[in-house]
C-alpha positions as CSV (number, residue, x, y, z in Angstrom):
1,M,84.2,72.7,78.8
2,R,87.2,70.4,79.4
3,S,87.0,68.3,82.6
4,C,89.8,67.9,85.1
5,A,90.4,64.5,83.7
6,T,91.5,66.2,80.4
7,G,93.7,68.8,82.0
8,S,91.7,71.9,82.4
9,A,88.4,72.9,84.0
10,F,88.4,76.2,82.2
11,P,86.7,76.4,78.8
12,L,89.1,76.6,75.9
13,P,88.2,77.2,72.1
14,R,88.3,73.9,70.1
15,D,90.9,75.3,67.8
16,S,93.2,76.5,70.6
17,P,96.8,75.7,69.8
18,T,98.6,73.0,71.9
19,V,102.2,72.9,72.8
20,S,103.9,69.5,72.5
21,G,100.6,67.9,72.0
22,V,99.6,68.7,75.5
23,P,95.7,69.3,75.6
24,G,95.0,72.7,77.1
25,A,98.5,74.0,77.0
26,Q,98.7,77.1,75.1
27,R,101.4,79.0,73.4
28,Q,102.4,82.3,74.8
29,S,101.3,85.2,72.5
30,T,103.1,88.4,72.1
31,D,99.8,90.1,71.1
32,V,98.6,91.9,74.3
33,G,95.1,92.6,72.9
34,P,93.2,95.8,72.7
35,L,92.9,96.3,76.5
36,F,96.6,96.4,77.1
37,Q,97.6,98.0,73.8
38,G,98.7,101.2,75.4
39,L,100.5,99.7,78.3
40,I,103.6,98.4,76.7
41,M,106.6,98.7,79.1
42,P,109.6,96.4,79.9
43,T,108.7,93.7,82.3
44,K,111.4,94.7,84.7
45,L,110.0,98.2,84.9
46,L,106.5,96.7,85.3
47,I,107.8,94.6,88.3
48,L,109.1,97.8,89.9
49,A,105.8,99.5,89.2
50,V,103.8,96.7,90.8
51,A,106.1,96.7,93.9
52,V,106.1,100.5,94.2
53,N,102.4,100.6,93.8
54,A,101.9,98.0,96.6
55,V,104.3,100.0,98.9
56,I,102.2,103.2,98.3
57,G,99.0,101.4,98.9
58,Q,100.3,100.1,102.3
59,L,101.7,103.4,103.3
60,L,98.3,105.0,102.6
61,L,96.6,102.3,104.6
62,K,99.0,102.9,107.5
63,R,98.3,106.7,107.4
64,A,94.6,106.0,107.6
65,L,94.9,103.8,110.6
66,V,97.2,106.4,112.3
67,T,94.7,109.2,111.6
68,M,91.8,107.0,113.0
69,G,93.6,106.4,116.2
70,G,95.9,103.4,115.5
71,R,95.4,100.2,117.4
72,A,93.0,101.8,119.8
73,A,90.6,102.4,116.9
74,L,90.2,98.7,116.4
75,A,88.7,98.2,119.9
76,S,85.2,98.7,118.6
77,I,84.8,97.2,115.1
78,P,81.6,98.9,114.3
79,K,83.0,102.3,115.2
80,F,86.1,101.5,113.3
81,L,84.2,100.5,110.2
82,M,82.1,103.8,110.2
83,A,85.4,105.8,110.6
84,A,87.1,103.8,107.7
85,S,84.0,104.3,105.5
86,V,84.6,108.0,105.5
87,S,88.4,108.1,105.4
88,P,89.9,109.6,102.4
89,W,93.1,107.7,103.2
90,I,91.2,104.4,102.9
91,Y,89.7,105.4,99.6
92,A,93.2,106.5,98.3
93,S,94.7,103.1,99.4
94,L,91.8,101.2,97.7
95,A,92.3,103.1,94.4
96,I,96.1,102.6,94.4
97,Q,95.6,98.9,95.2
98,G,93.0,98.6,92.4
99,L,95.6,100.1,90.0
100,G,98.1,97.6,91.3
101,Y,95.8,94.7,90.6
102,F,95.5,95.8,87.0
103,L,99.4,96.2,86.7
104,W,99.6,92.6,88.3
105,M,97.3,91.2,85.8
106,V,99.6,92.6,83.0
107,L,102.7,91.4,84.6
108,I,101.5,87.8,85.1
109,S,100.2,87.7,81.5
110,R,104.0,88.1,80.6
111,E,106.0,86.4,83.2
112,K,105.8,83.1,85.1
113,L,103.7,83.5,88.2
114,G,106.4,82.3,90.6
115,V,109.0,84.6,89.2
116,A,106.7,87.6,89.1
117,A,105.5,87.0,92.6
118,A,109.1,86.6,94.0
119,S,110.4,89.6,92.1
120,V,107.5,91.9,93.2
121,A,107.8,90.5,96.8
122,A,111.5,91.2,97.0
123,G,111.1,94.7,95.7
124,F,108.1,95.3,98.1
125,Y,110.1,94.0,101.1
126,V,113.2,96.3,100.4
127,L,111.1,99.4,99.5
128,M,108.6,98.9,102.4
129,A,111.4,98.6,104.9
130,F,113.0,101.8,103.8
131,S,109.7,103.6,103.4
132,A,108.5,102.7,106.9
133,W,111.9,103.7,108.3
134,A,111.9,107.1,106.4
135,L,108.1,108.0,107.1
136,Y,107.4,106.3,110.4
137,G,110.8,105.8,112.0
138,E,110.2,102.1,112.1
139,A,113.6,100.2,112.2
140,L,114.6,96.7,111.4
141,T,117.1,94.7,113.5
142,P,120.4,93.6,111.9
143,L,119.0,90.0,111.8
144,Q,115.9,91.4,109.9
145,W,118.0,93.2,107.5
146,F,120.1,89.9,106.9
147,G,116.9,88.0,106.2
148,L,115.9,90.7,103.8
149,A,119.0,90.5,101.9
150,F,118.8,86.7,102.0
151,I,115.3,86.9,100.3
152,T,116.5,89.4,97.7
153,T,119.5,87.2,96.8
154,G,117.1,84.2,96.3
155,V,115.0,86.3,93.9
156,V,118.0,87.4,91.9
157,C,118.9,83.6,91.5
158,M,115.3,82.9,90.3
159,G,115.8,85.7,87.7
160,F,119.0,84.2,86.5
161,G,117.1,81.0,85.8
162,T,114.7,82.5,83.3
163,A,115.6,82.7,79.5
């Protein structure tokens, strides 16, 4: 195992390729391996899939909390935990978020972490705002919409910076 002084605390094979002679730096491979072999989709579509998945997971979680009594349900944590442990909405949310975690792993294996996180977050913010408005009647103020547009513009700028 390499030490922090040599660049990485994670074990790397001795014959791993280096980039520009930097120890521990590895070349990006286009081989996705047997686990991801059947999941070949364009990166932009994968970003959208992760964002949509996150929105669906949060909407299911909100539905679970509404059916359990909303904010009042949190007054007694033990009672809330018991209700949550039998809620099908909680289980559905966990399943969707588990799928999202898998999709996220595929995405960050292809894209820079900062670009992937910002892109998914911007998609999430926009989709969540519209979904919350459509399903729960939650509205944003004009200043909040401006902030959302500002964040989305920043993400678009980040995307132009990639090759």
